[in-house]
C-alpha positions in Angstrom: 92.2 90.6 132.2 90.8 89.7 128.8 93.6 88.1 127.0 96.6 85.9 128.1 99.9 86.9 126.4 99.3 84.5 123.7 96.1 85.3 122.8 97.2 89.1 123.1 99.5 88.1 120.2 97.4 86.7 118.1 94.9 89.7 118.4 97.4 92.0 117.8 98.3 90.1 114.2 94.6 90.0 113.6 94.5 93.8 114.1 97.0 94.2 111.8 95.7 92.2 109.0 92.4 94.0 109.4 94.2 97.4 109.1 97.1 97.2 107.4 97.6 97.2 103.5 97.3 93.3 102.3 99.6 93.7 99.0 102.6 94.8 101.6 105.0 92.2 102.7 104.1 92.8 106.2 100.5 91.0 105.6 102.9 87.6 105.6 104.4 88.7 108.6 101.2 89.1 111.1 99.9 86.1 109.4 102.6 84.2 110.7 102.8 85.8 113.9 99.1 84.7 114.3 99.2 81.3 113.2 103.0 80.3 114.4 103.7 76.5 113.0 100.3 76.2 111.8 101.2 79.0 109.1 101.7 77.5 105.5 104.7 79.3 103.7 103.1 77.4 100.8 100.0 80.1 100.7 100.0 83.3 98.6 100.2 86.8 100.0 99.0 88.1 96.7 95.7 85.8 96.8 92.5 86.9 95.2 89.4 86.6 97.5 87.3 86.6 94.1 88.9 82.7 93.9 86.9 80.0 94.1 89.1 78.2 97.0 90.2 81.0 99.9 93.9 80.8 100.8 94.4 78.2 103.9 96.5 81.2 106.0 93.4 83.3 105.7 90.7 80.5 106.4 92.6 79.1 109.5 93.0 83.1 111.2 89.4 83.5 110.5 88.4 80.6 112.6 91.1 81.1 115.2 89.7 84.9 115.1 86.3 83.6 116.0 87.2 81.3 118.0 88.9 83.9 120.5 86.3 86.6 120.0 83.8 84.0 121.2 86.1 83.2 124.4 86.5 86.7 125.0 82.9 87.8 124.7 82.1 84.8 127.6 84.6 86.4 129.9 83.4 89.8 129.4 80.1 88.8 129.8 80.8 86.7 133.2 82.6 90.3 134.5 86.2 90.0 133.2 87.8 93.6 133.6 89.4 94.9 130.6 93.1 96.1 130.5 94.0 99.2 128.5 94.0 98.5 125.1 92.3 95.1 125.2 88.9 96.4 123.9 90.4 97.8 120.9 92.4 94.4 120.3 88.4 92.8 120.5 87.3 95.1 118.8 89.6 93.9 116.1 88.9 90.5 116.5 85.0 90.9 115.8 85.6 93.0 112.9 88.1 90.5 111.4 85.9 87.9 112.2 82.8 89.1 111.0 84.3 90.7 107.2 85.2 86.8 106.5 82.2 85.2 107.8 79.9 87.6 105.5 82.2 88.8 102.7 81.4 85.9 100.2 77.6 86.4 100.7 78.2 90.1 100.3 80.3 89.4 97.1 77.7 87.5 95.2 75.2 90.3 96.3 77.6 93.0 94.6 78.1 91.0 91.5 74.5 90.3 90.9 73.4 91.7 87.6 71.7 94.1 86.9 73.7 96.8 89.3 72.9 96.0 92.7 70.4 98.6 94.3 67.2 98.7 96.7 67.4 96.9 100.1 70.3 94.8 101.1 69.1 91.4 102.8 72.7 90.7 104.4 72.2 94.1 106.6 70.3 92.6 109.6 72.5 89.5 110.0 75.4 91.4 110.4 74.3 94.0 112.7 72.5 91.2 114.9 76.4 89.3 114.6 77.9 92.8 115.6 75.4 93.8 118.5 76.1 89.7 120.0 79.6 90.6 120.5 79.6 94.5 121.4 76.4 94.5 123.4 78.1 92.7 126.3 79.0 94.3 129.8 82.3 95.2 130.0 82.2 96.5 126.3 82.4 100.0 126.0 83.0 99.7 122.1 81.5 103.2 119.9 81.3 100.3 117.3 77.9 99.4 119.0 76.3 102.1 117.6 78.0 102.1 114.1 76.3 98.8 112.4 75.7 100.8 109.0 79.1 102.2 109.0 80.9 98.9 109.6 78.7 97.4 107.0 80.0 100.3 104.6 83.4 99.4 105.2 82.7 95.5 104.6 81.2 96.5 101.6 84.2 99.0 100.3 86.9 96.7 101.4 85.2 93.7 99.3 84.7 96.2 96.4 88.2 97.4 96.5 90.1 93.4 96.3 87.3 92.9 93.2 88.6 96.0 91.3 92.1 95.9 91.9 92.4 92.4 90.8 90.6 93.0 87.9 91.8 95.7 86.9 96.2 95.1 87.9 97.0 91.5 86.4 100.0 89.8 87.5 102.3 88.3 90.3 105.6 90.2 89.5 106.9 92.5 92.1 106.1 95.9 90.1 102.5 94.4 89.5 102.2 93.7 93.7 103.6 96.9 94.4 101.3 99.0 92.3 98.4 97.0 94.2 99.9 98.2 97.0 100.1 101.8 96.1 96.4 101.5 94.5 95.1 100.3 98.0 96.8 103.1 100.0 95.0 105.9 97.6 91.8 104.0 98.6 92.1 103.5 102.7 95.2 105.9 103.0 98.1 103.6 105.5 96.0 103.6 108.6 93.2 101.5 108.0 91.8 102.5 111.5 92.4 106.3 111.4 90.0 105.9 107.6 87.5 104.2 109.5 87.3 106.5 112.3 87.3 109.9 109.9 89.2 109.6 106.5 86.4 107.5 104.8 84.2 110.5 104.3 87.3 113.0 103.1 89.1 110.6 100.4 87.0 112.4 97.7 89.0 116.0 98.4 91.8 114.7 97.8 93.3 114.3 93.9 95.0 111.6 92.9 98.2 111.8 90.1 99.0 108.7 88.2 102.0 108.8 86.1 104.1 106.2 83.8 104.7 105.5 80.3 102.2 105.1 77.9 100.1 101.9 78.0 101.0 100.8 81.2 96.9 101.3 82.3 96.7 104.5 84.0 93.1 104.3 83.4 92.8 100.9 84.8 94.1 102.3 88.0 92.2 105.2 88.0 88.8 103.0 87.5 90.0 100.7 90.5 90.3 103.5 92.5 87.3 105.2 91.7 85.0 102.4 91.6 86.1 101.2 95.1 85.1 104.8 97.2 83.2 104.5 100.2 79.6 104.2 99.8 77.4 105.2 102.9 74.8 102.6 104.5 71.4 103.7 105.3 70.1 101.4 108.0 66.6 102.9 108.3 66.1 102.2 104.4 68.3 99.5 104.4 70.1 99.9 101.3 73.7 101.7 100.1 73.2 105.9 99.3 74.3 104.9 95.4 74.8 101.9 93.6 78.3 100.6 92.9 79.6 101.1 89.5 78.8 103.5 86.8 79.9 106.6 88.4 83.1 106.8 86.8 83.4 109.7 83.8 87.0 109.3 82.1 87.9 112.1 79.5 91.2 112.1 77.3 92.5 115.8 77.1 94.7 115.1 74.5 91.7 114.3 71.9 90.0 117.4 72.1 90.2 121.1 71.5 90.7 123.3 74.7 86.8 124.7 74.0 85.7 121.0 73.6 87.6 120.3 77.0 86.0 123.4 78.9 82.4 122.4 77.5 83.0 118.3 78.3 84.3 119.7 82.0 82.3 122.7 82.8 79.7 122.3 80.7 78.2 125.5 78.6 75.3 128.0 78.3 73.4 128.2 74.9 75.4 130.6 72.6 78.8 130.6 74.8 80.2 129.3 71.3 79.4 128.1 67.9 77.4 125.2 67.8 76.5 126.1 71.8 72.4 125.3 70.7 71.3 124.3 74.0 72.3 124.4 77.8 74.6 121.5 78.9 75.5 120.2 81.8 79.4 119.4 82.1 80.9 115.9 83.9 81.8 118.4 87.0 78.5 118.8 87.4 76.8 115.2 86.3 79.2 113.5 88.5 77.9 112.7 91.8 79.5 112.9 95.1 80.6 109.6 95.0 81.7 109.3 91.8 85.0 109.9 90.0 86.0 112.4 87.1 89.1 110.7 85.3 91.4 113.1 83.3 93.9 111.7 80.9 96.8 113.1 79.4 96.9 116.1 82.0 100.3 117.4 80.9 98.6 118.4 77.3 96.3 121.2 78.7 97.2 124.7 78.3 97.3 127.3 81.1 94.1 128.7 80.7 92.3 125.1 81.4 95.3 124.3 84.4 93.6 127.6 86.0 90.0 126.5 86.1 91.3 123.1 87.0 93.1 124.8 89.6 90.0 126.6 91.1 88.0 123.3 90.8 90.8 121.9 93.2 90.9 124.7 95.7 87.4 125.4 95.9 85.6 122.5 94.6 83.5 125.0 92.7 83.6 126.1 88.6 81.1 127.9 85.9 79.7 126.9 82.8 81.2 128.3 79.7 79.7 132.1 79.1 77.8 131.5 82.6 78.6 133.5 85.9 77.1 131.3 88.5 79.0 129.0 90.6 78.3 125.5 90.5 79.8 122.8 92.8 82.2 119.9 92.2 81.4 116.7 95.0 83.2 114.0 93.5 86.8 113.0 93.4 89.1 113.9 90.6 91.5 111.6 89.3 94.4 112.7 87.0 97.0 110.8 84.5 100.1 111.9 82.1 103.0 110.0 80.5 105.2 113.1 80.5 107.5 114.3 82.9 105.6 117.0 84.9 108.6 118.4 87.0 110.4 118.8 83.5 107.6 120.6 82.2 107.4 122.8 85.2 111.0 123.9 85.0 110.2 124.5 80.7 106.9 126.9 82.2 104.5 124.5 80.6 102.7 123.5 83.3 101.5 125.7 86.4 103.3 124.7 89.9 100.4 125.5 91.9 98.2 123.2 90.1 101.1 120.4 90.1 101.4 120.5 94.1 97.5 120.1 94.1 97.5 116.9 92.0 100.3 115.4 93.7 99.1 114.7 97.0 98.6 111.2 95.9 100.7 110.3 93.7 101.0 106.8 91.7 103.6 105.2 89.3 102.4 102.5 86.9 105.5 100.3 86.0 106.3 99.8 82.2 105.6 96.2 80.6 109.5 95.4 80.2 109.8 96.2 84.1 107.5 93.6 84.9 108.7 90.9 82.7 112.0 91.7 84.2 111.0 90.8 87.4 108.9 88.1 86.4 108.6 86.2 82.5 106.0 84.3 83.3 103.7 87.3 84.0 103.7 87.4 80.1 101.6 84.2 80.1 99.0 85.9 82.4 98.6 89.1 80.4 98.2 87.2 77.3 95.6 85.0 78.8 93.9 88.1 79.8 94.0 90.1 76.4 93.1 86.5 74.3 89.5 86.5 76.8 88.8 89.8 75.7 89.9 89.2 71.8 88.3 86.1 71.3 86.2 85.0 74.5 86.9 82.2 77.3 86.5 79.0 74.3 89.3 80.3 72.1 91.8 82.1 74.9 93.9 79.3 76.1 94.4 78.6 72.5 95.2 82.1 71.4 97.8 82.4 74.3 99.6 79.7 74.0 100.0 80.6 70.0 100.5 84.3 70.8 103.8 83.5 73.6 105.1 80.9 71.4 104.9 83.2 68.2 106.6 85.8 70.6 109.4 83.6 71.9 110.6 82.6 68.4 110.4 86.2 66.7 110.9 89.1 69.6 112.8 87.1 71.8 112.8 87.3 75.9 114.8 90.7 75.5 112.0 92.6 73.4 111.7 96.1 75.0 107.6 96.6 74.2 107.8 100.3 74.0 104.0 100.2 73.6 103.8 98.2 77.0 100.3 96.5 77.7 98.6 98.3 74.8 101.4 97.4 72.3 101.1 93.9 73.4 97.4 93.5 72.8 97.7 94.9 69.5 100.4 92.1 68.8 97.8 89.3 70.2 95.0 90.9 67.8 97.7 91.1 64.6 98.6 87.4 66.0 94.7 86.7 65.6 94.0 88.1 62.7 97.4 87.8 60.4 99.4 85.4 62.1 102.0 87.9 62.3 103.6 90.9 64.2 106.0 93.5 63.0 106.7 96.3 65.8 107.9 99.4 64.2 109.8 101.9 66.5 109.8 105.3 64.6 113.5 107.0 63.8 113.8 110.7 64.7 113.6 112.3 60.9 117.0 114.0 61.8 118.8 111.2 63.1 117.6 109.0 59.9 118.4 111.7 57.6 121.8 112.2 58.7 122.5 108.4 58.7 121.0 108.1 54.9 123.5 111.0 53.9 126.3 109.6 55.5 125.5 106.0 53.5 124.8 108.3 50.2 128.1 110.2 50.5 130.3 106.8 51.2 132.0 108.6 54.6 131.1 105.5 57.0 134.1 103.0 57.1 133.0 99.3 57.0 132.9 98.9 60.7 130.7 102.0 61.2 128.4 101.4 58.4 127.7 97.8 60.3 127.4 99.4 63.7 125.3 101.9 62.4 123.1 99.4 60.7 122.6 96.8 63.5 121.6 100.0 66.0 119.3 100.9 63.4 117.3 97.9 63.2 117.4 97.4 66.7 115.9 100.6 67.4 113.3 99.8 65.3 112.8 96.4 66.5 113.5 96.9 70.0 114.6 92.9 70.1 118.0 91.4 69.8 116.4 88.1 68.6 114.6 89.9 66.0 117.3 92.2 64.8 119.8 89.0 64.3 116.9 87.2 62.9 116.6 90.3 59.9 120.1 90.5 59.4 121.1 87.0 59.3 123.0 87.1 62.7 123.8 85.2 65.8 122.1 87.1 68.5 125.0 88.0 70.6 126.8 89.2 67.5 123.7 91.4 66.9 124.1 92.2 71.1 127.7 93.0 70.6 127.4 95.7 66.9 124.7 97.7 68.9 126.3 100.9 70.0 124.6 102.6 73.2 125.2 106.0 72.3 124.0 105.5 68.7 120.9 104.2 70.0 120.3 107.0 72.4 120.7 108.9 69.3 118.4 107.3 67.0 116.0 107.0 70.0 116.5 111.1 71.1 116.9 109.6 74.6 119.9 111.7 75.0 117.9 115.0 74.8 119.5 116.7 72.2 118.3 118.3 69.3 118.1 115.9 66.5 120.3 118.5 64.8 122.7 117.8 66.9 123.2 113.9 66.7 126.9 113.2 65.3 127.8 110.2 63.5 131.2 108.9 63.3 132.9 108.8 59.8 136.1 108.3 58.4 137.9 110.8 56.0 137.9 110.2 52.2 141.1 110.9 50.7 140.4 112.8 47.3 140.7 111.4 44.3 143.8 111.6 42.3 144.3 114.5 40.0 144.6 113.1 36.2 147.9 114.4 34.5 147.8 116.4 31.7 150.1 117.0 28.7 
């Protein structure tokens, strides 16, 4: 027997922490099981390891895992006979303890500038410590001979934490769920199976990111693409590729079909007007451990969908004007703000292409969802945006000014139809001009019908007031701003916004604009003048 019952409980909890999703609530349950009464309820589940002060629960668990791994090693060396499954528990303890021991130095090396390359001085130490625990009598762990793979796994986990926290900000439930979904896109739901086999196959799985415009779909793609597994060569003492840089984004809606094909597949000289020389496309340039990101995939025409389908099915493509098959070895991530299922029904998107894309599907939440759950997340996002706009020195002041302005002029119920992208433009407007005027376009047909009803005098006074309040709210997205513009109490403005007419103005009811109906009152005919 290698462990007591209490020690087995700790080892199983540590194994769950090492193999599970750190952004799901199950992590909190595993921490509690590992620490018992020593669990700190004030500790946060969603901590970032980039922070200078580590989470107290993590520090305590690492110490307990190390102590138990040391004790188990002594027992093995003394001739203890493990029961079924105990060597697997011992592996989990060792892997967790060594990761926590070395992840700080690994991250410091990763953050070195320029991008880290060449020999990694930390590897011999990790290999020596792994051998210390696993090259012992009674331990038949296959990990004894996989030091390079273990080290590559540590490197990937540490980079994944960094990129996920750097690209997905906020502590709201929608932000936490998104981080958990991104983690699964990188490591799947089963960390042990990933370590055994799937680490080398995730590049074959396309990822589709959907969600409203301006919600950070490219940031999600970067977090996934830049956290891919990079093999480590123990003989050279170096990784197969440097981390970072192998991410190739392309916005498909900004290019013509010919340019899309040229950018992705490349072309031969003379393939079309302006093709003056042979050119490699991104599918050809992208290395095996790189990622091609296709934004607005819902905008591409059927002919390009067919060619992309071939890339996903056979991993091959041809340059424009060429007949030679070439290989794409990287990962493909696509994104769209369109409802592709609706496009399937309308025949605008190929069904076979869709089902090749949606094996791994993520949905980014709107800014309104995030702020409804955690209003304080606005402050976090404003600080991050202010740092990008003006640097660290002015960031806090700009964020505070923006937060106060938004509270006074837009209010907490503003819908942020442009999501985080609109929030960033709001901050830039406030920095430059001290004000921000949100504009929401009203469908032309609805606008024309409303103005016609006003011009012909066919609206009752009550209908006119409700129409106009709804009109202003459709433009601003904020009851507070609507009330300010119209000189009303915010509650009065809210009461006078008609949901059905708002849907018509925003085109949300799915009707063609010509079908929008505006309730009117019947205007009696003018009395006929008597003639004599």
